[in-house]
C-alpha positions, 0 to 999 in steps of 0.5 A: 524745864518747861514748868520752870519757864512758865513759873518765871513767866507768871512771876514776872508778868503778874506785876506788869498785869497789875500795873496795866490794870491800874493804868487803865483804871486810874491813868494819872494815879500818883501810885502808878507814877511812883511804881513806874519811876521805880521800875525804870531803875531796875538793873539787869542783875536785879532782874536776874536775881529775881529769876534765880529766886523764882528758880529757888522757889520752883525747886523748893516746890518740886524737888524732894531733896532739900540739898538743892534748894539749900545749895541755891541759897548758899550760892545766892548769899555768896553772890551777894557777898561778892557784889558787896566785896567788889563794890568796896574794892572798886571804891578803895581803888577809886580813892587817891593815896592822899585821901588816906592818913598814912603813907601805905594805907591804901595798900594795907586796905587792899591786902586786908580786902584780898586776904581776909575777905569777909572780915576785911570787907566789913572792917573797910566798910565801917572805915569808909562810912566813918571817913566818907559818909554816904549822902542823905539823898541822891541828886535826881535832876528834874526834866521839863516838858522839852526833856532837858534836865533842870538843876535841882539843888535840893535832894529829892 
C-alpha cells in the first residue's frame, strides 16, 4: 500500500514539478499560461480517474496474475459508460415535451435509455446530435484587470 501511495505521489507531482521549473525559467511563457488555464479546468472525477489509472499501472507492474488489471480495465470502461449514460439521461430529462416532435417521444426515449442501455445510449446520442448539435466553441468570458468579466461575442 505504501508503494502505491508513493507511485501516485510521484505521478501527480512530476507535472507540477515540470510546471514549476518552467515558471522559474520563463515566467511569461504562453506555454505556461496555456497549461495553467487547462489545469484550472480539471474536475474532481478526472483527478480520481488519474489515481485509478495510476493504480492500474501499479497493479500491472506488481501483480503476477493478469486477472486483477483486467478487472480494473473493465471497471474503468463501465464507469466511463455510466458517466456517458447519465449525461444523456440528464440531457433528456432537461428538455421540454414540446422539444420533441411526437406526443410521447420523451417517455419513449427514457424507456429506451433505461431498458436498452448500451444501444439506447448510442441511439439517443445520435438523435440528440442530429436535432440539437453541440456548439462549435464554448463561450469563455474574458476578465479585465479588475477581475470583472468582459462579454465576448466571439467564441474563443
